[in-house]
PDB file with SEQRES, HELIX, SHEET and CRYST1 records, atoms N, CA, C and O in Angstrom:
SEQRES   1 A   52  MET SER ASP ARG VAL GLY LEU VAL PHE ALA PRO GLU ALA          
SEQRES   2 A   52  ARG THR TYR ASP HIS GLY PRO ALA HIS PRO LEU ARG PRO          
SEQRES   3 A   52  GLU ARG VAL LEU LEU THR TRP ARG LEU ILE GLN ALA TYR          
SEQRES   4 A   52  GLY LEU ASP GLN LEU PRO GLY VAL VAL THR LEU GLY ALA          
HELIX    1 AA1 PRO A   11  THR A   15  5                                   5    
HELIX    2 AA2 PRO A   26  ALA A   38  1                                  13    
HELIX    3 AA3 LEU A   41  GLN A   43  5                                   3    
SHEET    1 AA1 2 VAL A   5  VAL A   8  0                                        
SHEET    2 AA1 2 VAL A  47  LEU A  50  1                                        
CRYST1    1.000    1.000    1.000  90.00  90.00  90.00 P 1           1          
ATOM      1  N   MET A   1       0.830  -1.178   0.008  1.00  0.00           N  
ATOM      2  CA  MET A   1      -0.002   0.005  -0.008  1.00  0.00           C  
ATOM      3  C   MET A   1       0.871   1.262   0.015  1.00  0.00           C  
ATOM      4  O   MET A   1       1.975   1.295   0.558  1.00  0.00           O  
ATOM      5  N   SER A   2       0.322   2.247  -0.588  1.00  0.00           N  
ATOM      6  CA  SER A   2       1.024   3.558  -0.658  1.00  0.00           C  
ATOM      7  C   SER A   2       0.567   4.449   0.473  1.00  0.00           C  
ATOM      8  O   SER A   2      -0.545   4.313   0.982  1.00  0.00           O  
ATOM      9  N   ASP A   3       1.451   5.377   0.867  1.00  0.00           N  
ATOM     10  CA  ASP A   3       1.057   6.369   1.856  1.00  0.00           C  
ATOM     11  C   ASP A   3       0.685   7.691   1.176  1.00  0.00           C  
ATOM     12  O   ASP A   3       0.597   8.730   1.829  1.00  0.00           O  
ATOM     13  N   ARG A   4       0.470   7.640  -0.124  1.00  0.00           N  
ATOM     14  CA  ARG A   4       0.050   8.819  -0.880  1.00  0.00           C  
ATOM     15  C   ARG A   4      -1.313   8.569  -1.538  1.00  0.00           C  
ATOM     16  O   ARG A   4      -1.641   7.461  -1.961  1.00  0.00           O  
ATOM     17  N   VAL A   5      -2.081   9.647  -1.600  1.00  0.00           N  
ATOM     18  CA  VAL A   5      -3.415   9.610  -2.186  1.00  0.00           C  
ATOM     19  C   VAL A   5      -3.522  10.745  -3.193  1.00  0.00           C  
ATOM     20  O   VAL A   5      -3.093  11.864  -2.909  1.00  0.00           O  
ATOM     21  N   GLY A   6      -4.076  10.482  -4.341  1.00  0.00           N  
ATOM     22  CA  GLY A   6      -4.315  11.523  -5.347  1.00  0.00           C  
ATOM     23  C   GLY A   6      -5.823  11.732  -5.503  1.00  0.00           C  
ATOM     24  O   GLY A   6      -6.556  10.811  -5.863  1.00  0.00           O  
ATOM     25  N   LEU A   7      -6.272  12.961  -5.224  1.00  0.00           N  
ATOM     26  CA  LEU A   7      -7.666  13.333  -5.419  1.00  0.00           C  
ATOM     27  C   LEU A   7      -7.772  14.057  -6.762  1.00  0.00           C  
ATOM     28  O   LEU A   7      -7.061  15.032  -7.000  1.00  0.00           O  
ATOM     29  N   VAL A   8      -8.627  13.597  -7.605  1.00  0.00           N  
ATOM     30  CA  VAL A   8      -8.783  14.198  -8.921  1.00  0.00           C  
ATOM     31  C   VAL A   8      -9.925  15.206  -8.847  1.00  0.00           C  
ATOM     32  O   VAL A   8     -11.075  14.845  -8.599  1.00  0.00           O  
ATOM     33  N   PHE A   9      -9.592  16.463  -9.063  1.00  0.00           N  
ATOM     34  CA  PHE A   9     -10.577  17.545  -9.058  1.00  0.00           C  
ATOM     35  C   PHE A   9     -10.824  17.957 -10.491  1.00  0.00           C  
ATOM     36  O   PHE A   9      -9.904  18.399 -11.179  1.00  0.00           O  
ATOM     37  N   ALA A  10     -12.062  17.817 -10.950  1.00  0.00           N  
ATOM     38  CA  ALA A  10     -12.405  18.155 -12.338  1.00  0.00           C  
ATOM     39  C   ALA A  10     -13.711  18.949 -12.327  1.00  0.00           C  
ATOM     40  O   ALA A  10     -14.790  18.357 -12.364  1.00  0.00           O  
ATOM     41  N   PRO A  11     -13.627  20.298 -12.277  1.00  0.00           N  
ATOM     42  CA  PRO A  11     -14.861  21.090 -12.274  1.00  0.00           C  
ATOM     43  C   PRO A  11     -15.730  20.854 -13.500  1.00  0.00           C  
ATOM     44  O   PRO A  11     -16.939  21.083 -13.466  1.00  0.00           O  
ATOM     45  N   GLU A  12     -15.105  20.390 -14.592  1.00  0.00           N  
ATOM     46  CA  GLU A  12     -15.895  20.125 -15.785  1.00  0.00           C  
ATOM     47  C   GLU A  12     -16.835  18.933 -15.594  1.00  0.00           C  
ATOM     48  O   GLU A  12     -17.662  18.662 -16.466  1.00  0.00           O  
ATOM     49  N   ALA A  13     -16.726  18.224 -14.485  1.00  0.00           N  
ATOM     50  CA  ALA A  13     -17.613  17.087 -14.194  1.00  0.00           C  
ATOM     51  C   ALA A  13     -19.057  17.558 -14.139  1.00  0.00           C  
ATOM     52  O   ALA A  13     -19.972  16.771 -14.382  1.00  0.00           O  
ATOM     53  N   ARG A  14     -19.275  18.831 -13.822  1.00  0.00           N  
ATOM     54  CA  ARG A  14     -20.650  19.334 -13.754  1.00  0.00           C  
ATOM     55  C   ARG A  14     -21.348  19.404 -15.115  1.00  0.00           C  
ATOM     56  O   ARG A  14     -22.564  19.583 -15.191  1.00  0.00           O  
ATOM     57  N   THR A  15     -20.563  19.261 -16.185  1.00  0.00           N  
ATOM     58  CA  THR A  15     -21.161  19.322 -17.528  1.00  0.00           C  
ATOM     59  C   THR A  15     -21.427  17.916 -18.108  1.00  0.00           C  
ATOM     60  O   THR A  15     -22.044  17.789 -19.166  1.00  0.00           O  
ATOM     61  N   TYR A  16     -20.973  16.895 -17.432  1.00  0.00           N  
ATOM     62  CA  TYR A  16     -21.150  15.525 -17.928  1.00  0.00           C  
ATOM     63  C   TYR A  16     -22.232  14.839 -17.133  1.00  0.00           C  
ATOM     64  O   TYR A  16     -22.138  14.745 -15.909  1.00  0.00           O  
ATOM     65  N   ASP A  17     -23.245  14.365 -17.799  1.00  0.00           N  
ATOM     66  CA  ASP A  17     -24.399  13.755 -17.125  1.00  0.00           C  
ATOM     67  C   ASP A  17     -24.584  12.311 -17.575  1.00  0.00           C  
ATOM     68  O   ASP A  17     -24.792  12.039 -18.758  1.00  0.00           O  
ATOM     69  N   HIS A  18     -24.504  11.385 -16.615  1.00  0.00           N  
ATOM     70  CA  HIS A  18     -24.718   9.966 -16.898  1.00  0.00           C  
ATOM     71  C   HIS A  18     -26.203   9.583 -16.886  1.00  0.00           C  
ATOM     72  O   HIS A  18     -26.556   8.451 -17.216  1.00  0.00           O  
ATOM     73  N   GLY A  19     -27.048  10.507 -16.515  1.00  0.00           N  
ATOM     74  CA  GLY A  19     -28.481  10.244 -16.413  1.00  0.00           C  
ATOM     75  C   GLY A  19     -28.942  10.467 -14.989  1.00  0.00           C  
ATOM     76  O   GLY A  19     -28.143  10.401 -14.055  1.00  0.00           O  
ATOM     77  N   PRO A  20     -30.243  10.734 -14.814  1.00  0.00           N  
ATOM     78  CA  PRO A  20     -30.763  11.122 -13.490  1.00  0.00           C  
ATOM     79  C   PRO A  20     -30.647  10.039 -12.395  1.00  0.00           C  
ATOM     80  O   PRO A  20     -30.619  10.377 -11.212  1.00  0.00           O  
ATOM     81  N   ALA A  21     -30.581   8.783 -12.754  1.00  0.00           N  
ATOM     82  CA  ALA A  21     -30.513   7.748 -11.732  1.00  0.00           C  
ATOM     83  C   ALA A  21     -29.066   7.303 -11.426  1.00  0.00           C  
ATOM     84  O   ALA A  21     -28.844   6.499 -10.521  1.00  0.00           O  
ATOM     85  N   HIS A  22     -28.107   7.816 -12.165  1.00  0.00           N  
ATOM     86  CA  HIS A  22     -26.715   7.403 -11.973  1.00  0.00           C  
ATOM     87  C   HIS A  22     -26.116   8.047 -10.720  1.00  0.00           C  
ATOM     88  O   HIS A  22     -26.339   9.236 -10.490  1.00  0.00           O  
ATOM     89  N   PRO A  23     -25.356   7.295  -9.894  1.00  0.00           N  
ATOM     90  CA  PRO A  23     -24.805   7.882  -8.678  1.00  0.00           C  
ATOM     91  C   PRO A  23     -23.778   8.982  -8.925  1.00  0.00           C  
ATOM     92  O   PRO A  23     -23.514   9.781  -8.026  1.00  0.00           O  
ATOM     93  N   LEU A  24     -23.202   9.043 -10.104  1.00  0.00           N  
ATOM     94  CA  LEU A  24     -22.213  10.108 -10.370  1.00  0.00           C  
ATOM     95  C   LEU A  24     -22.866  11.309 -11.065  1.00  0.00           C  
ATOM     96  O   LEU A  24     -22.317  11.873 -12.012  1.00  0.00           O  
ATOM     97  N   ARG A  25     -24.053  11.684 -10.568  1.00  0.00           N  
ATOM     98  CA  ARG A  25     -24.683  12.893 -11.091  1.00  0.00           C  
ATOM     99  C   ARG A  25     -23.762  14.067 -10.800  1.00  0.00           C  
ATOM    100  O   ARG A  25     -23.119  14.107  -9.751  1.00  0.00           O  
ATOM    101  N   PRO A  26     -23.694  15.019 -11.716  1.00  0.00           N  
ATOM    102  CA  PRO A  26     -22.747  16.147 -11.559  1.00  0.00           C  
ATOM    103  C   PRO A  26     -22.840  16.867 -10.222  1.00  0.00           C  
ATOM    104  O   PRO A  26     -21.813  17.165  -9.613  1.00  0.00           O  
ATOM    105  N   GLU A  27     -24.052  17.152  -9.753  1.00  0.00           N  
ATOM    106  CA  GLU A  27     -24.157  17.884  -8.487  1.00  0.00           C  
ATOM    107  C   GLU A  27     -23.672  17.046  -7.328  1.00  0.00           C  
ATOM    108  O   GLU A  27     -23.145  17.583  -6.354  1.00  0.00           O  
ATOM    109  N   ARG A  28     -23.841  15.727  -7.416  1.00  0.00           N  
ATOM    110  CA  ARG A  28     -23.383  14.855  -6.335  1.00  0.00           C  
ATOM    111  C   ARG A  28     -21.857  14.798  -6.297  1.00  0.00           C  
ATOM    112  O   ARG A  28     -21.267  14.799  -5.216  1.00  0.00           O  
ATOM    113  N   VAL A  29     -21.234  14.750  -7.421  1.00  0.00           N  
ATOM    114  CA  VAL A  29     -19.760  14.706  -7.489  1.00  0.00           C  
ATOM    115  C   VAL A  29     -19.203  16.008  -6.904  1.00  0.00           C  
ATOM    116  O   VAL A  29     -18.261  15.969  -6.112  1.00  0.00           O  
ATOM    117  N   LEU A  30     -19.767  17.148  -7.278  1.00  0.00           N  
ATOM    118  CA  LEU A  30     -19.253  18.431  -6.784  1.00  0.00           C  
ATOM    119  C   LEU A  30     -19.555  18.601  -5.290  1.00  0.00           C  
ATOM    120  O   LEU A  30     -18.736  19.165  -4.565  1.00  0.00           O  
ATOM    121  N   LEU A  31     -20.702  18.131  -4.818  1.00  0.00           N  
ATOM    122  CA  LEU A  31     -20.972  18.189  -3.384  1.00  0.00           C  
ATOM    123  C   LEU A  31     -20.026  17.312  -2.594  1.00  0.00           C  
ATOM    124  O   LEU A  31     -19.626  17.673  -1.487  1.00  0.00           O  
ATOM    125  N   THR A  32     -19.657  16.154  -3.150  1.00  0.00           N  
ATOM    126  CA  THR A  32     -18.699  15.286  -2.492  1.00  0.00           C  
ATOM    127  C   THR A  32     -17.337  15.976  -2.390  1.00  0.00           C  
ATOM    128  O   THR A  32     -16.655  15.864  -1.371  1.00  0.00           O  
ATOM    129  N   TRP A  33     -16.951  16.676  -3.427  1.00  0.00           N  
ATOM    130  CA  TRP A  33     -15.683  17.402  -3.379  1.00  0.00           C  
ATOM    131  C   TRP A  33     -15.713  18.488  -2.310  1.00  0.00           C  
ATOM    132  O   TRP A  33     -14.731  18.683  -1.595  1.00  0.00           O  
ATOM    133  N   ARG A  34     -16.834  19.193  -2.200  1.00  0.00           N  
ATOM    134  CA  ARG A  34     -16.978  20.224  -1.153  1.00  0.00           C  
ATOM    135  C   ARG A  34     -16.913  19.608   0.248  1.00  0.00           C  
ATOM    136  O   ARG A  34     -16.364  20.212   1.170  1.00  0.00           O  
ATOM    137  N   LEU A  35     -17.463  18.427   0.400  1.00  0.00           N  
ATOM    138  CA  LEU A  35     -17.390  17.731   1.694  1.00  0.00           C  
ATOM    139  C   LEU A  35     -15.949  17.346   2.020  1.00  0.00           C  
ATOM    140  O   LEU A  35     -15.507  17.498   3.158  1.00  0.00           O  
ATOM    141  N   ILE A  36     -15.230  16.856   1.041  1.00  0.00           N  
ATOM    142  CA  ILE A  36     -13.803  16.553   1.231  1.00  0.00           C  
ATOM    143  C   ILE A  36     -13.047  17.781   1.707  1.00  0.00           C  
ATOM    144  O   ILE A  36     -12.239  17.705   2.633  1.00  0.00           O  
ATOM    145  N   GLN A  37     -13.312  18.911   1.071  1.00  0.00           N  
ATOM    146  CA  GLN A  37     -12.657  20.195   1.448  1.00  0.00           C  
ATOM    147  C   GLN A  37     -13.087  20.638   2.838  1.00  0.00           C  
ATOM    148  O   GLN A  37     -12.252  21.094   3.619  1.00  0.00           O  
ATOM    149  N   ALA A  38     -14.366  20.516   3.167  1.00  0.00           N  
ATOM    150  CA  ALA A  38     -14.892  20.940   4.462  1.00  0.00           C  
ATOM    151  C   ALA A  38     -14.246  20.187   5.610  1.00  0.00           C  
ATOM    152  O   ALA A  38     -14.020  20.753   6.679  1.00  0.00           O  
ATOM    153  N   TYR A  39     -13.949  18.910   5.394  1.00  0.00           N  
ATOM    154  CA  TYR A  39     -13.287  18.121   6.420  1.00  0.00           C  
ATOM    155  C   TYR A  39     -11.753  18.268   6.378  1.00  0.00           C  
ATOM    156  O   TYR A  39     -11.048  17.719   7.224  1.00  0.00           O  
ATOM    157  N   GLY A  40     -11.257  19.007   5.395  1.00  0.00           N  
ATOM    158  CA  GLY A  40      -9.829  19.209   5.304  1.00  0.00           C  
ATOM    159  C   GLY A  40      -9.050  18.003   4.801  1.00  0.00           C  
ATOM    160  O   GLY A  40      -7.827  17.950   4.924  1.00  0.00           O  
ATOM    161  N   LEU A  41      -9.757  17.046   4.239  1.00  0.00           N  
ATOM    162  CA  LEU A  41      -9.087  15.822   3.776  1.00  0.00           C  
ATOM    163  C   LEU A  41      -8.097  16.089   2.644  1.00  0.00           C  
ATOM    164  O   LEU A  41      -7.118  15.361   2.484  1.00  0.00           O  
ATOM    165  N   ASP A  42      -8.356  17.134   1.863  1.00  0.00           N  
ATOM    166  CA  ASP A  42      -7.451  17.479   0.770  1.00  0.00           C  
ATOM    167  C   ASP A  42      -6.182  18.139   1.267  1.00  0.00           C  
ATOM    168  O   ASP A  42      -5.260  18.354   0.480  1.00  0.00           O  
ATOM    169  N   GLN A  43      -6.105  18.465   2.539  1.00  0.00           N  
ATOM    170  CA  GLN A  43      -4.909  19.132   3.104  1.00  0.00           C  
ATOM    171  C   GLN A  43      -4.075  18.199   3.982  1.00  0.00           C  
ATOM    172  O   GLN A  43      -3.079  18.630   4.562  1.00  0.00           O  
ATOM    173  N   LEU A  44      -4.461  16.951   4.085  1.00  0.00           N  
ATOM    174  CA  LEU A  44      -3.720  16.012   4.905  1.00  0.00           C  
ATOM    175  C   LEU A  44      -2.373  15.662   4.275  1.00  0.00           C  
ATOM    176  O   LEU A  44      -2.225  15.705   3.054  1.00  0.00           O  
ATOM    177  N   PRO A  45      -1.393  15.315   5.109  1.00  0.00           N  
ATOM    178  CA  PRO A  45      -0.110  14.896   4.567  1.00  0.00           C  
ATOM    179  C   PRO A  45      -0.278  13.667   3.655  1.00  0.00           C  
ATOM    180  O   PRO A  45      -1.019  12.736   3.968  1.00  0.00           O  
ATOM    181  N   GLY A  46       0.420  13.698   2.544  1.00  0.00           N  
ATOM    182  CA  GLY A  46       0.369  12.583   1.631  1.00  0.00           C  
ATOM    183  C   GLY A  46      -0.754  12.644   0.628  1.00  0.00           C  
ATOM    184  O   GLY A  46      -0.880  11.762  -0.222  1.00  0.00           O  
ATOM    185  N   VAL A  47      -1.597  13.705   0.719  1.00  0.00           N  
ATOM    186  CA  VAL A  47      -2.702  13.886  -0.221  1.00  0.00           C  
ATOM    187  C   VAL A  47      -2.330  14.931  -1.256  1.00  0.00           C  
ATOM    188  O   VAL A  47      -1.922  16.043  -0.920  1.00  0.00           O  
ATOM    189  N   VAL A  48      -2.474  14.564  -2.506  1.00  0.00           N  
ATOM    190  CA  VAL A  48      -2.158  15.473  -3.604  1.00  0.00           C  
ATOM    191  C   VAL A  48      -3.454  15.677  -4.408  1.00  0.00           C  
ATOM    192  O   VAL A  48      -4.140  14.715  -4.753  1.00  0.00           O  
ATOM    193  N   THR A  49      -3.773  16.945  -4.699  1.00  0.00           N  
ATOM    194  CA  THR A  49      -4.918  17.239  -5.537  1.00  0.00           C  
ATOM    195  C   THR A  49      -4.465  17.366  -6.975  1.00  0.00           C  
ATOM    196  O   THR A  49      -3.590  18.172  -7.292  1.00  0.00           O  
ATOM    197  N   LEU A  50      -5.054  16.579  -7.830  1.00  0.00           N  
ATOM    198  CA  LEU A  50      -4.679  16.580  -9.234  1.00  0.00           C  
ATOM    199  C   LEU A  50      -5.739  17.289 -10.060  1.00  0.00           C  
ATOM    200  O   LEU A  50      -6.932  17.111  -9.816  1.00  0.00           O  
ATOM    201  N   GLY A  51      -5.330  18.075 -11.014  1.00  0.00           N  
ATOM    202  CA  GLY A  51      -6.269  18.716 -11.939  1.00  0.00           C  
ATOM    203  C   GLY A  51      -6.815  20.025 -11.429  1.00  0.00           C  
ATOM    204  O   GLY A  51      -7.678  20.614 -12.080  1.00  0.00           O  
ATOM    205  N   ALA A  52      -6.346  20.512 -10.282  1.00  0.00           N  
ATOM    206  CA  ALA A  52      -6.886  21.750  -9.743  1.00  0.00           C  
ATOM    207  C   ALA A  52      -6.287  22.950 -10.420  1.00  0.00           C  
ATOM    208  O   ALA A  52      -6.632  24.083 -10.086  1.00  0.00           O  
TER     209      ALA A  52                                                      
END                                                                             
């Protein structure tokens, strides 16, 4: 196992829609990213944000 984590941030995800029943709905992906930021998980040691 690695002690490094890469979080992929892609704001353009809000323009891609898999359909209303798909779990990766654009608003859900962006809300998940905001939750990650609110908890500071993107600032932990060993975490790298990609695509920001």
